[in-house]
C-alpha positions as CSV (number, residue, x, y, z in Angstrom):
1,M,105.8,116.9,159.5
2,D,108.7,119.3,158.7
3,E,111.0,117.4,156.5
4,R,110.7,114.1,154.7
5,I,113.9,112.4,153.3
6,K,113.5,109.9,150.5
7,V,116.1,107.2,151.2
8,H,115.2,104.6,148.5
9,E,113.3,104.8,145.2
10,K,111.2,101.8,144.4
11,S,109.4,100.9,141.2
12,R,106.1,102.3,140.0
13,G,106.4,105.7,141.8
14,E,106.9,104.1,145.2
15,S,109.6,105.1,147.6
16,I,110.8,104.7,151.3
17,N,110.8,108.0,153.2
18,V,112.1,108.9,156.7
19,Y,110.4,111.7,158.7
20,I,109.4,112.8,162.2
21,G,105.7,112.9,162.9
22,E,103.5,113.5,166.0
23,Y,100.7,111.5,167.2
24,A,98.7,111.8,170.4
25,G,101.3,114.4,171.6
26,R,104.3,112.1,171.2
27,K,106.9,112.4,168.4
28,Y,107.9,109.3,166.2
29,L,110.5,108.6,163.7
30,H,108.6,107.2,160.7
31,I,110.3,104.9,158.1
32,R,107.4,104.4,155.6
33,E,106.5,103.6,152.0
34,W,105.0,106.4,149.9
35,Y,103.2,106.2,146.6
36,L,102.1,108.5,143.8
37,D,98.3,108.9,143.6
38,K,96.3,109.3,140.4
39,D,97.1,113.1,140.6
40,Q,100.9,112.4,140.9
41,E,100.9,113.6,144.5
42,E,103.0,111.6,147.0
43,K,101.0,110.0,149.8
44,P,102.1,107.7,152.7
45,T,100.9,104.1,153.0
46,K,100.4,102.0,156.0
47,K,103.5,100.0,155.2
48,G,106.2,101.0,157.6
49,V,107.2,101.6,161.1
50,A,106.8,104.5,163.7
51,I,109.5,104.5,166.4
52,P,109.2,106.8,169.4
53,V,111.9,109.4,169.2
54,E,113.2,108.4,172.6
55,K,114.1,105.0,171.2
56,V,115.9,106.3,168.1
57,E,119.3,106.0,169.8
58,E,118.7,102.3,170.4
59,L,117.8,101.9,166.8
60,R,121.1,103.7,165.8
61,E,123.1,101.3,168.1
62,A,121.3,98.4,166.6
63,I,122.1,99.5,163.0
64,D,125.8,100.1,164.0
65,K,126.0,96.6,165.4
66,L,124.6,95.2,162.1
67,L,126.5,97.4,159.9
68,P,129.8,98.3,161.6
69,R,131.9,101.0,159.9
70,P,135.5,100.1,158.8
């Protein structure tokens, strides 16, 4: 994982983060909840989704349909 972008700050040290990860030789866009552990280190949870990067354009188109720009 090269870069992680925090897109939403939740309560109690939780946040929603977006980043690119790799699993079994494939790259995925992760939209995942993170938390602060007892040592105040940020760690990912299982709460979230992993979308193959080749499907990201379809996700972008869906978001544009749901949230059209003025």
